[in-house]
C-alpha positions as CSV (number, residue, x, y, z in Angstrom):
1,M,3.7,-4.1,24.1
2,P,6.5,-3.1,21.7
3,T,6.4,-5.0,18.4
4,P,9.6,-6.2,16.8
5,Q,10.1,-4.6,13.4
6,D,9.9,-7.9,11.6
7,L,6.5,-8.6,13.1
8,S,5.1,-5.1,12.7
9,L,1.7,-4.7,11.1
10,T,3.0,-3.1,8.0
11,F,5.8,-5.8,7.7
12,Y,3.1,-8.5,8.0
13,F,1.0,-7.0,5.2
14,T,3.8,-6.1,2.9
15,R,5.7,-9.4,3.2
16,G,2.6,-11.4,2.5
17,L,1.9,-9.4,-0.7
18,L,5.5,-8.9,-2.0
19,Q,6.2,-12.6,-1.7
20,Q,3.8,-13.1,-4.6
21,F,5.9,-10.7,-6.7
22,A,9.4,-11.8,-5.7
23,K,11.6,-13.5,-8.2
24,K,14.4,-15.9,-7.1
25,P,17.4,-16.1,-9.4
26,L,19.6,-19.2,-9.5
27,F,22.3,-17.1,-7.9
28,G,21.9,-14.1,-5.7
29,S,19.2,-12.7,-3.5
30,P,15.4,-12.6,-4.3
31,Y,14.3,-9.4,-5.9
32,V,11.2,-7.5,-7.0
33,E,10.9,-5.7,-10.3
34,V,10.1,-2.0,-9.9
35,G,6.9,-2.2,-11.9
36,A,5.5,-4.9,-9.6
37,L,6.8,-3.0,-6.5
38,I,4.8,0.2,-7.5
39,G,1.7,-1.9,-8.1
40,A,2.1,-3.4,-4.7
41,Q,2.6,0.0,-3.1
42,A,-0.6,1.2,-4.7
43,Q,-2.5,-1.8,-3.3
44,L,-1.1,-1.4,0.2
45,F,-1.5,2.3,0.3
46,E,-5.2,1.7,-0.5
47,M,-5.5,-1.0,2.1
48,G,-3.8,1.2,4.7
49,A,-6.2,4.1,3.9
50,V,-9.2,1.8,4.4
51,L,-7.8,0.7,7.7
52,G,-6.9,4.2,8.8
53,R,-10.4,5.4,7.9
54,A,-12.0,2.5,9.8
55,K,-9.8,3.0,12.9
56,R,-9.5,6.8,12.9
57,D,-11.2,7.1,16.3
58,S,-8.8,4.6,17.9
59,L,-5.8,5.2,15.6
60,A,-3.2,5.0,18.4
61,E,-4.0,1.3,18.8
62,V,-3.1,0.7,15.2
63,L,0.1,2.8,15.3
64,Q,1.3,0.9,18.3
65,L,1.4,-2.2,16.0
66,I,3.8,-0.4,13.7
67,A,6.0,1.9,15.8
68,D,7.3,2.1,19.3
69,P,4.2,2.8,21.5
70,A,6.1,5.6,23.3
71,K,6.6,7.4,20.0
72,T,3.3,7.0,18.2
73,D,2.5,10.8,18.4
74,T,5.8,11.6,16.7
75,F,5.4,8.8,14.2
76,Y,1.9,10.0,13.2
77,A,3.1,13.6,12.9
78,S,5.8,12.4,10.5
79,L,3.2,10.4,8.5
80,Q,1.0,13.4,8.3
81,R,3.8,15.5,6.8
82,I,4.7,12.9,4.3
83,C,1.0,12.4,3.4
84,N,0.5,16.1,2.9
85,E,3.7,16.4,0.8
86,R,2.5,13.7,-1.6
87,L,-0.9,15.2,-2.0
88,A,0.6,18.6,-2.8
89,A,3.0,17.0,-5.3
90,Y,0.0,15.3,-7.0
91,G,-1.5,18.7,-7.4
92,G,-5.2,18.0,-6.9
93,E,-7.8,15.6,-5.5
94,P,-7.0,12.0,-6.8
95,D,-9.7,9.8,-8.3
96,S,-8.2,6.5,-7.4
97,F,-5.3,5.2,-5.3
98,W,-3.8,3.4,-8.3
99,D,-3.6,6.7,-10.2
100,Y,-2.4,8.6,-7.1
101,I,0.5,6.2,-6.2
102,T,1.6,5.4,-9.7
103,A,1.7,9.1,-10.6
104,T,3.8,10.0,-7.6
105,E,6.1,6.9,-7.4
106,I,7.0,6.3,-11.1
107,P,8.9,9.6,-11.4
108,K,11.4,8.2,-8.8
109,F,12.4,5.6,-11.4
110,S,11.4,6.9,-14.8
111,R,10.3,9.9,-16.8
112,Q,7.6,7.8,-18.5
113,S,3.9,8.2,-17.9
114,P,2.0,5.4,-16.0
115,A,0.4,4.6,-19.4
116,T,3.7,3.4,-20.8
117,F,5.9,2.7,-17.8
118,F,4.6,-0.8,-17.0
119,Q,5.4,-2.1,-20.4
120,S,8.9,-0.6,-20.5
121,R,12.3,-2.0,-19.6
122,E,12.5,0.5,-16.8
123,A,9.7,-1.3,-15.0
124,Q,12.0,-4.4,-15.0
125,Q,14.6,-2.7,-12.8
126,R,15.4,-4.8,-9.7
127,T,15.2,-4.0,-6.1
128,S,16.0,-6.4,-3.3
129,S,13.0,-8.1,-1.6
130,M,13.9,-6.7,1.8
131,N,14.4,-3.2,0.5
132,S,11.0,-3.5,-1.2
133,I,9.3,-4.6,2.0
134,N,10.8,-1.6,4.0
135,M,9.8,0.9,1.3
136,T,6.3,-0.5,0.9
137,G,5.8,-0.8,4.7
138,L,6.3,3.0,5.0
139,I,3.9,3.7,2.1
140,M,1.2,1.5,3.8
141,A,1.7,3.5,7.0
142,E,1.3,6.7,5.0
143,G,-1.9,5.2,3.7
144,I,-3.2,4.7,7.2
145,A,-2.6,8.3,7.9
146,F,-4.3,9.3,4.6
147,G,-7.4,7.4,5.6
148,S,-7.6,8.9,9.0
149,L,-7.1,12.5,7.6
150,H,-9.3,12.1,4.6
151,P,-12.1,9.6,5.4
152,E,-14.6,10.9,2.9
153,L,-12.1,11.1,0.1
154,T,-10.9,7.6,0.9
155,H,-14.4,6.2,0.6
156,Q,-14.9,8.1,-2.6
157,M,-11.7,6.9,-4.2
158,V,-12.2,3.2,-3.2
159,A,-15.8,3.2,-4.3
160,A,-14.9,4.7,-7.7
161,S,-12.1,2.2,-8.2
162,L,-14.3,-0.8,-7.4
163,T,-16.6,0.1,-10.3
164,T,-13.7,-0.1,-12.7
165,R,-11.5,-2.8,-11.1
166,A,-12.9,-5.6,-13.1
167,K,-12.0,-3.7,-16.3
168,T,-8.5,-2.7,-15.3
169,W,-7.6,-6.1,-13.7
170,P,-6.8,-7.9,-17.0
171,E,-4.7,-4.9,-18.1
172,A,-2.7,-4.9,-14.9
173,F,-2.2,-8.6,-15.1
174,R,-0.8,-8.4,-18.6
175,A,1.6,-5.7,-17.5
176,G,3.0,-8.0,-14.8
177,V,1.4,-6.0,-12.0
178,L,-0.3,-9.0,-10.4
179,I,-2.5,-7.1,-7.9
180,P,-4.1,-9.9,-5.8
181,M,-7.3,-8.0,-5.1
182,H,-10.2,-10.0,-6.4
183,P,-12.2,-7.9,-8.9
184,D,-15.5,-9.4,-7.7
185,I,-15.5,-7.2,-4.5
186,E,-18.6,-5.1,-5.1
187,S,-18.8,-2.6,-2.2
188,Y,-16.6,-0.5,0.1
189,E,-18.1,-2.2,3.1
190,E,-17.0,-5.6,1.8
191,Y,-13.5,-4.3,1.2
192,E,-13.3,-2.8,4.7
193,T,-14.5,-6.0,6.3
194,G,-11.7,-7.9,4.5
195,V,-9.0,-5.5,5.6
196,L,-10.2,-5.6,9.2
197,A,-10.2,-9.4,9.1
198,L,-6.6,-9.3,8.1
199,L,-5.9,-7.0,11.0
200,E,-7.6,-9.4,13.4
201,T,-5.6,-12.3,12.0
202,Y,-2.4,-10.4,12.6
203,Q,-3.4,-9.5,16.2
204,A,-4.4,-13.1,16.9
205,E,-1.1,-14.4,15.6
206,F,1.3,-12.0,17.2
207,H,-0.6,-10.2,20.0
208,Y,-2.5,-13.0,21.6
């Protein structure tokens, strides 16, 4: 059945994550700082890729939870194009999703490198919470396409990042990029099981 936009799979994932980053001023609407937004985008692209890889043989079922079921073919074709454009812009085979997304998203806001951006004032730029959810939802959908198109690369990138996550976690935390992925996850299979469990929770709640 068609899914209302505010209950779509990507909205469900992104809202839950970005609520942890949102700041609420005394006056005005909630906002997310750009540095935290990019960190969330990297996290959700990775989760999307794991989901796309796991469901690549039944991808239409997942896409129907994001877009109009009558337009999933067109939607997937658009995601493929965006996915290929990002990979071409990156200019090679990425080693991790964190490097991949930060390297391609930071230039939209700053000329600094990822090594210095997260400690800069530019990372403190504000974007509205709703705008952040919409942007990040599309990036997660792109991640789903990436995982379905590049299953081996997805496994390779996640497996490599899991070996270094415990080392990079404190650095990301200090930079204000509060990635809520526990550094004690030790295997790709454990990660995939967790992502699929979130999918099942979503389906049980909104598609019972």
